[in-house]
Structures are given as C-alpha cells and as structure tokens.
C-alpha positions in Angstrom: 80.4 149.8 27.3 84.1 150.1 28.0 85.8 149.1 31.1 87.3 151.6 33.5 91.0 150.9 34.1 92.8 151.3 37.4 96.3 150.9 38.8 96.7 148.3 41.5 100.4 147.5 41.6 103.7 149.4 41.2 107.3 148.3 41.0 110.4 150.3 40.3 114.2 149.8 40.0 115.7 153.3 39.6 119.1 154.9 40.0 117.9 156.8 43.1 115.9 154.0 44.7 115.2 150.3 44.3 111.6 149.5 45.4 108.6 151.7 46.1 109.6 152.9 49.6 113.1 154.0 48.7 112.1 155.5 45.4 109.2 157.5 47.0 111.5 158.9 49.6 114.1 159.9 47.0 111.4 161.7 45.0 110.1 163.6 48.0 113.6 164.5 49.2 114.9 165.4 45.7 117.7 162.8 46.0 119.7 162.2 42.8 120.9 158.8 41.7 123.5 160.1 39.3 127.2 159.2 40.0 130.6 159.2 38.3 131.7 156.0 36.5 135.4 155.3 36.1 134.8 152.9 33.2 133.4 155.7 31.1 136.5 157.8 31.9 138.7 154.9 30.9 136.9 154.5 27.6 137.3 158.2 26.8 133.6 159.1 27.1 132.9 162.8 27.1 130.0 162.2 29.6 131.4 160.1 32.5 128.3 160.2 34.7 125.2 158.2 34.7 122.4 156.6 36.7 122.7 152.9 37.6 120.4 151.2 40.2 122.3 149.8 43.2 121.5 146.1 43.5 123.4 143.6 45.7 123.9 139.9 45.0 121.7 139.2 48.0 118.9 141.2 46.5 119.2 139.5 43.1 118.9 136.1 44.9 115.4 137.1 46.1 114.2 137.1 42.5 116.4 134.5 40.7 117.8 131.1 41.7 121.5 130.5 41.7 121.1 128.4 38.6 119.3 131.2 36.8 121.9 133.7 37.8 124.8 131.5 36.5 125.9 133.1 33.3 123.2 135.8 33.6 124.5 139.1 32.2 121.6 141.2 31.1 121.0 144.2 33.4 117.8 145.3 31.6 116.1 141.9 32.0 117.3 141.9 35.7 115.8 145.3 36.3 112.6 144.5 34.4 112.0 141.2 36.3 112.6 142.8 39.6 110.2 145.7 39.0 107.6 143.3 37.4 107.6 140.9 40.3 107.4 143.7 42.8 104.4 145.2 41.0 102.7 141.8 40.9 103.2 141.3 44.6 102.2 144.9 45.3 98.9 144.2 43.5 98.2 141.3 46.0 99.3 138.3 43.9 101.8 135.5 44.8 104.8 134.4 42.7 104.6 130.6 42.5 106.2 128.6 39.7 103.5 125.9 40.2 100.6 128.3 39.9 97.7 127.8 37.5 98.1 129.5 34.2 96.3 132.9 34.3 94.5 133.5 31.1 93.0 136.7 32.4 96.3 138.5 32.8 98.8 139.5 30.1 102.1 141.4 29.8 103.4 144.2 27.6 106.9 145.0 28.7 109.2 147.1 26.5 112.9 147.7 26.0 115.3 149.4 23.6 118.2 147.0 23.4 118.3 143.8 25.4 121.3 142.0 26.9 124.0 144.1 25.3 126.6 142.9 27.9 125.6 139.3 27.2 125.8 139.9 23.4 129.3 141.4 23.7 130.4 138.4 25.8 129.0 136.1 23.1 130.8 137.9 20.3 134.1 137.4 21.9 133.5 133.7 22.4 132.4 133.4 18.8 135.4 135.2 17.5 137.6 132.8 19.5 135.7 129.8 17.9 134.0 128.8 21.1 130.4 128.6 19.8 129.7 125.6 22.0 130.5 127.7 25.1 127.9 130.4 24.5 125.5 128.8 27.0 121.9 128.0 26.8 120.5 131.4 27.8 122.3 133.7 25.2 119.2 133.8 23.0 116.8 134.6 25.9 119.1 137.3 27.2 119.7 139.0 23.9 116.3 138.8 22.2 114.2 141.9 22.5 111.3 140.0 24.1 113.6 138.4 26.7 112.2 140.4 29.5 108.7 139.4 28.7 109.7 135.8 28.3 111.3 135.7 31.7 108.5 137.6 33.5 105.6 135.7 32.0 107.2 132.4 33.1 107.9 133.7 36.6 104.2 134.7 36.9 102.4 132.2 34.8 100.6 134.8 32.5 98.4 133.4 29.8 96.9 136.4 28.0 98.9 138.4 25.4 102.6 138.5 26.3 104.8 140.7 24.2 107.5 143.4 24.0 107.2 146.8 22.5 110.0 149.1 21.5 109.6 152.8 20.7 112.7 154.5 22.0 112.1 156.8 24.9 108.3 156.5 24.5 108.4 152.7 25.1 107.1 152.6 28.7 104.3 155.0 28.3 103.3 153.3 25.1 103.3 149.9 26.9 100.9 151.3 29.5 98.5 152.6 26.8 98.6 149.3 24.8 97.7 147.4 28.0 95.0 150.0 28.8 93.4 149.4 25.4 93.3 145.7 25.9 91.6 145.9 29.3 89.2 148.7 28.2 88.1 146.5 25.3 87.5 143.5 27.4 90.3 141.3 26.1 92.0 141.0 29.5 91.2 141.6 33.1 94.7 142.6 34.0 97.9 143.6 32.3 101.4 144.0 33.7 103.0 146.8 31.8 106.3 148.6 31.9 109.8 148.9 30.3 113.4 148.5 31.1 116.8 149.5 29.9 120.3 148.1 30.2 123.1 150.2 31.6 126.7 150.9 30.6 129.1 152.0 27.9 127.8 149.6 25.2 124.3 151.2 25.5 125.4 154.7 26.1 128.3 155.0 23.7 126.3 155.9 20.7 124.6 158.8 22.5 128.1 160.0 23.6 129.2 159.9 20.0 126.1 162.0 19.0 127.2 164.6 21.6 123.7 164.8 23.1 125.0 163.9 26.6 126.5 166.5 29.0 130.2 166.6 29.5 130.4 169.6 31.9 129.6 167.8 35.2 131.9 164.9 35.4 133.3 166.3 38.7 129.8 167.2 40.0 127.5 164.4 38.8 124.4 165.3 40.8 124.4 168.7 39.1 124.5 167.1 35.7 120.9 166.5 34.9 119.4 169.9 34.4 115.9 169.9 32.7 114.5 173.3 32.0 117.8 175.0 33.0 119.5 177.7 31.0 122.8 175.9 31.6 121.5 172.4 30.6 124.1 170.9 28.3 122.7 167.5 27.4 121.1 164.6 29.1 122.6 162.2 31.6 122.1 158.5 30.8 120.3 156.3 33.2 119.0 152.8 33.4 116.4 150.7 35.3 112.8 149.6 35.0 109.3 150.5 36.0 106.3 148.2 36.2 102.6 148.8 36.7 99.7 146.4 37.2 96.5 147.8 35.6 93.2 146.1 35.7 89.5 146.6 35.1 87.8 148.5 37.9 85.3 145.6 38.2 88.2 143.1 38.8 89.9 145.3 41.3 86.7 145.9 43.4 85.8 142.2 43.2 89.0 141.2 44.8 89.3 144.1 47.2 92.5 145.4 45.7 94.0 148.8 46.8 93.8 151.3 44.0 96.5 153.9 43.4 94.9 155.8 40.6 92.7 155.6 37.5 94.0 155.6 33.9 91.6 157.8 32.0 93.2 157.2 28.5 95.7 158.8 26.2 97.2 158.8 22.8 100.1 157.5 20.8 101.2 159.1 17.5 104.1 160.0 15.2 105.3 163.2 13.7 106.4 161.3 10.6 109.7 163.3 10.6 107.9 166.2 8.9 107.4 169.9 9.8 110.7 170.1 11.6 110.5 166.6 13.0 113.6 164.4 12.4 114.9 161.0 13.7 116.1 162.9 16.8 113.8 166.0 17.0 110.0 166.2 17.5 107.5 167.5 15.0 105.8 170.2 17.2 102.4 169.9 15.5 102.3 166.1 16.2 103.3 166.6 19.8 100.5 169.1 20.3 98.1 166.8 18.5 99.1 163.9 20.7 98.4 166.0 23.9 95.1 167.3 22.6 93.8 163.9 21.4 94.9 162.3 24.7 92.8 164.8 26.5 89.8 164.1 24.2 90.2 160.3 24.6 90.4 160.7 28.3 87.4 163.1 28.4 89.5 165.7 30.3 89.3 169.4 29.7 92.5 171.4 29.2 91.7 173.4 32.3 91.4 170.2 34.4 95.1 169.2 34.1 96.6 170.0 37.5 100.2 168.6 37.1 102.4 167.6 34.2 105.3 165.1 34.4 107.2 166.1 31.3 109.6 164.3 29.1 112.1 167.1 29.6 115.5 165.7 29.0 117.9 168.6 29.7 118.6 169.3 26.1 117.9 172.2 23.8 114.4 170.9 23.1 113.1 171.5 26.7 111.9 175.0 25.9 110.1 173.7 22.8 108.4 171.0 24.9 107.1 173.7 27.3 105.8 175.7 24.4 104.0 172.7 22.9 102.3 172.0 26.3 101.4 175.7 26.6 99.8 175.8 23.1 98.1 172.4 23.4 96.5 173.3 26.7 96.1 177.0 25.9 97.6 177.9 29.3 100.5 179.9 30.4 102.0 182.0 33.2 100.2 181.4 36.6 97.5 179.4 34.8 100.0 176.8 33.5 99.8 173.5 35.4 102.5 172.5 37.9 105.3 170.7 36.0 108.3 168.5 36.9 110.9 166.2 35.3 111.8 163.0 37.0 115.0 163.0 34.9 116.5 165.7 37.1 116.9 162.9 39.7 117.5 159.7 37.7 118.8 161.0 34.3 117.3 159.8 31.1 116.7 156.1 31.5 116.1 155.6 27.7 113.6 152.9 27.0 112.8 152.6 30.8 112.2 156.3 31.1 108.4 156.3 30.4 107.7 153.5 32.8 109.9 154.8 35.7 108.3 158.2 35.2 104.8 156.8 35.0 105.4 155.1 38.4 106.7 158.4 39.7 103.6 160.2 38.4 101.2 157.7 40.1 103.1 157.9 43.4 102.8 161.7 43.4 99.1 161.5 42.5 98.4 158.9 45.1 100.4 160.6 47.9 99.4 164.1 46.8 102.8 165.8 46.4 104.8 167.2 43.6 108.4 166.0 43.5 111.0 168.8 43.2 112.8 169.7 40.0 116.6 169.6 40.7 119.2 171.9 39.1 116.8 174.4 37.4 117.4 177.3 39.7 118.6 179.1 36.6 115.4 178.6 34.6 115.7 178.8 30.8 114.6 182.3 29.7 112.3 181.0 27.0 110.5 178.8 29.6 110.3 181.8 32.0 108.3 183.6 29.3 105.7 180.8 29.3 105.5 179.5 32.9 105.4 181.2 36.3 108.4 180.0 38.3 106.2 178.9 41.1 104.7 176.3 38.8 108.1 174.5 38.6 108.7 173.5 42.3 112.3 173.1 43.5 111.4 171.4 46.7 108.7 168.9 47.6 105.3 170.6 47.3 102.3 169.2 49.0 99.3 169.7 46.7 95.7 168.6 46.6 95.2 167.6 42.9 93.2 165.2 40.7 94.6 165.0 37.2 98.2 164.4 36.1 99.3 164.3 32.5 102.4 162.2 31.6 104.1 162.4 28.2 107.1 160.8 26.5 108.7 161.7 23.2 111.2 159.4 21.5 113.8 159.1 18.8 112.0 158.4 15.5 109.6 161.3 16.2 107.2 159.2 18.2 104.9 160.5 21.0 102.7 159.2 23.8 100.6 161.0 26.4 98.5 159.4 29.2 96.1 160.9 31.8 96.0 159.7 35.4 93.3 160.6 37.9 93.0 160.3 41.6 90.6 157.4 42.1 87.0 158.1 43.0 84.3 155.5 42.7 
C-alpha cells in the first residue's frame, strides 16, 4: 500500500502578488508584475525589465525579528521563508519558536543561487581586509541550503530537511521528492517549494547569453510573451512558492482543508543527447517525462484537461507544444487547455516551478484557467498544433479534474506532475 498525497497549504511571493489572495486575484485578472528597473539600465543591460515582489519593511517584520533582519541581505531566503511560513499557517499550523520538534514533517526547499547580494557585500569587505566585519550570518545567507535552514528552525521540523537545485525544474522537482517521501511512509507531511534571488547579479549572466528580451524596456508588461510569434526572449523574475503536502490519512484525521490531490509524476534528464544541450531540451526525454508521469499517476492521455506549461517566451515554446502534442497524442480542438504563468510574472528561474505549481493548484481548486497575456499573435507553428480557443487570453471558468504541470531546466532536466481535483 502507498499513501495518497494531498495539498493542504499554499504560500506564494510573486512579482504580481504577495500572498494567496493577491496572487489569485492577479491570476484571474491577468495582472502582470513586470516593471522597468533603472539599475539594469545603469548597468547597461540589454533587458531592463523584470519581476520583483513588492515587500515593505512592515511586512518583513511580520516574519523576522529586528535582530534577524539586521545585516540580512538575501532576497531569495526572504521570499522562501515568507512563502513557507504562509503555507504552514494556511495548512492550519502555528509558528512557535518554542514548539515541540515535529518528526513527522520535513522540508525540501530548492534554490538556484542563494544570497548573491550578501555574497557581493562580503567580497567587498574581504577585499578591504575586513574579514572580522563579515557578520555571523554570511554563511547561512550564502549557502545553498540557507533557506531550508532558516525555515526548519522557524517551524521546528524534524524529518528530512534539505535543499535541491535543478535550475528551472527545481520547484517541481522538490514537490515530487516530497511526494515520494510521503507516499512511501517516511513522512506524514512535507513543506516543499523553491525560491530565487532577484537583481543584476543573478540576471546578468542570462543577459550576457542574450536569452532575455531587449525589445520591451519601454513597455515592460508586454515583454513576457510565451507562445507569441513576436516573443524575443524571457523576462527575468524572482520570488518563491511553497506547498504543504501530506498523506490523505493525516489530512482527514486533523480535518484539514484539501486543495487538490497529487497523483504522481516523473523527473528525468535528456543527458544532452539527441539535440539536447546545456540550454536546450532533448525532445525525446521531454516526451518520455510526460508519458511516464502519466503512467506513474495512473492518468490516461485523454484525461488531462489543462496544462500549465514551462513556456518561457523563447524560440523553444513551439517545440514544447509539439512535445506535449506528441506525448499526449492530441492536437487541434482535442488539445488540452494550456497556459503559461510566466506571461504574468516572467521567468522566476529556480522559483518558477514552485510559483507555477501554486498557480496550478489555485486554478484547479477554484475551477478557472488564468489568461495567457501577450500572445494575441500566436506563433504559427503553435497554431498548426493547437486550436486558438485552447489558449485563453482572458479568465476562463472551466469545470475540470486533471491538470498537468511541467518544468524544463538548464542542464537538460525535466519534471512533470499531475494534480487532480480532490474527491474522497
């Protein structure tokens, strides 16, 4: 016997909404969180727009003490802790620093790079010979597992606590890693998710690669254009998403609200073969990831109602749609409805999968499909495969049961998870 796994808590810190209520409203209304940033202009970036969550000092103080915030300069950890605490509270648990250690609950929270701003600050102090002035939190703020270390201490979690890192696939992979642990009876609950820092020291490398758009600096909200013929590269974003998953038995026992069920999924790699590279997917591996995910979740190809795609607004969008079409053996009017959260928040890098999983669960729970922004000029190769009505451009109220969410990352790595409307 394996445990059924359900979602009982959600938290999100996104460029277009901080907290579930604001984020849900932004999804329904098609509100973009992408803005122009003068610091990127001053540093001669080609892409001078991006998505950064709006967080006041007053809001920070609700999660961290003044002592903790002194010298704190890691945006990713900040976002991750906020989203994680919110998900924990949303699941019906208290945050109490004197609580008993919870051996039944673990944490898998991913990131790409951690504390880049803090690391830069430390480098300057070291170069000036001020090693003694680095402060006591430099290590915690710059180590990859910093977000997990902070969160587990805030919540008192005693099961597995770790950080994963698989580029843009990180958040979706974290969810599936936590799912496996609960399904196999090694934990009752897992807090899973991912986060990403913001700013030029994270985004600069991508700008140098010329994979970010440079055509919309004057019109930032039009910049992120997944599935569009005029897409010219992704828009960088940042933030965090967090999800509490637990065994159905545990959730029912404590009377928890249940957002959705996690049916299963798959994580694999294309091995940078058959056209796959460090920055491009191996199509055969992507299709295999989707097909095996369906098999693991016991879902038929015809049962997928909605797809929340990876769809980054690069030249690979049409290939992704082709991969979905071939993996599901569906096209035209038979193709599932599909959307890309990145049209509203940009590409939040390591946080993308987690933020988009939260968006997927919200849509499934509230029975709507969020609009795709900026794809009124649908790419012609996509038009050949998908009926335009399957790519909504305004909120679409829809009665559906199964949503597939996939993420594909640098290094030719893939993850796909299947969510289902909960039914006992």
